[in-house]
C-alpha positions, 0 to 999 in steps of 0.5 A: 500500500502506498503512503498516499492510500494509507493516509487517505484510508486513515482519514476515511476510517476516522470519518466513519467513527464520527457518527455523521450522517453517512455513518448513521445511514449505513448503520440503518442497513436499508434494503438494496435496490436489487432486492426492492426492484425484483419485488416491484417488477414481479408485482407489476407483472401481476398487477398488469395481468402479465402472469399466466393464469396457471402461474399466478398462485406460484408467483404470488407465493414467490412475491410473498417470500421475497417481500417477507425478506424485505419487510417481514411476514406480516407486512408481506401478507398485507401487501399480497392482500392488497393486490386485488385493489391495486389491480382494480385501480390500475385497470381504471387508470388504463381506461382513463388513459385510453378515454382521455387521449385520442392519440392512443390506438389501443389499450396495449399501446398504453401498457407498453409505451405510456409513461403514466402507466408505468409511473402510476402503476408503480405508485399504487404498489409503492404507496401500499409499502409506504402505508405499511410503514416501509418508506425506504422500500417505497421510495426506491420503487418511486425513484425507479419510476421517476428515472424511467418516466420523468414523473416524480410521485412521492409514495406518500401521495394518496391518489384515487382511481381513474387517474391519468397523466398525459405526456407526464414529463416534469410532473411532481406530486408531493408526499401529502398530496391528496387526489380524488377520482377521475383526475387528469394532469398534463406535463409539467404540473407541480403539486408542491409545498411552500418553501420549507423554512421550518425544516424538520419541524414540518414533518407530518404536516399537510404540506401539499394540495388536495384535488377533489374528484374530476379535476383537470390541471393543464401543463406547467400549472403550479399548485402549492400548500397543504391548505389549498383545495381544488374543488371538484369539476374544476379546471386549472389552466396552463402556467397558472400559479395557485396558492389558495383554494378554488371552489368546485366547478371553477376555471382558473386561467392566466390572463391572456394577452394579444400576441404581436409580431415585431421585427429585429428593430422592435417595430410592430408588424402587421399580422399576415392577411388571413 
């Protein structure tokens, strides 16, 4: 061993004895990404009806065994028992995507190629682990979907059925968000919290908004705050900034300005003849 590597090794070993954040994180021994993603992939296959009928029972036994290694026998059993409800919501989400996007040619196309299907189906599973007290497993699952789709859904978010995110890139849904049934979001939507000056004091507080049933949020809208409620059947227009509650059956739009044509010297030009 060289003098340099010996010196660096001594510094690193000393750092490990200081009980800093890295030391404490490794002492917690979180589950590995590989272990978690094997459970996720197999649960997704069941939830999306991609396991043959004759194989379903043995696959459920295998998932229960793998999940037991991650979260213990009781939680693993509870997860398996939730799979029929998870599948039910996934089927409604799939129908919402097909009904809400005329570009979709088939339900199979949505399952195979739509980022919303992957992100939201993963969330259904991750949310179950989160509710059962296993947030690290849940976060690994949600971050896998985030990396694949560009859709960032915290596993703590409570999302109703028949949910569709059109396109999806850049969507952020925070931990304490509550979303009702038959809600549709477009790309770039943020359901977030106000600037977190309270730090750890804000743990367990409702920080993110609530969307009631049948709400539509258009691209790049930002809705902030735990007390903010968007009432049922409301529409939030693109680029809107919403920080207070919206009554049911409302429309929130950014004030429209008439566009003008200008040349390089900033002189206004006449619009082309129609």
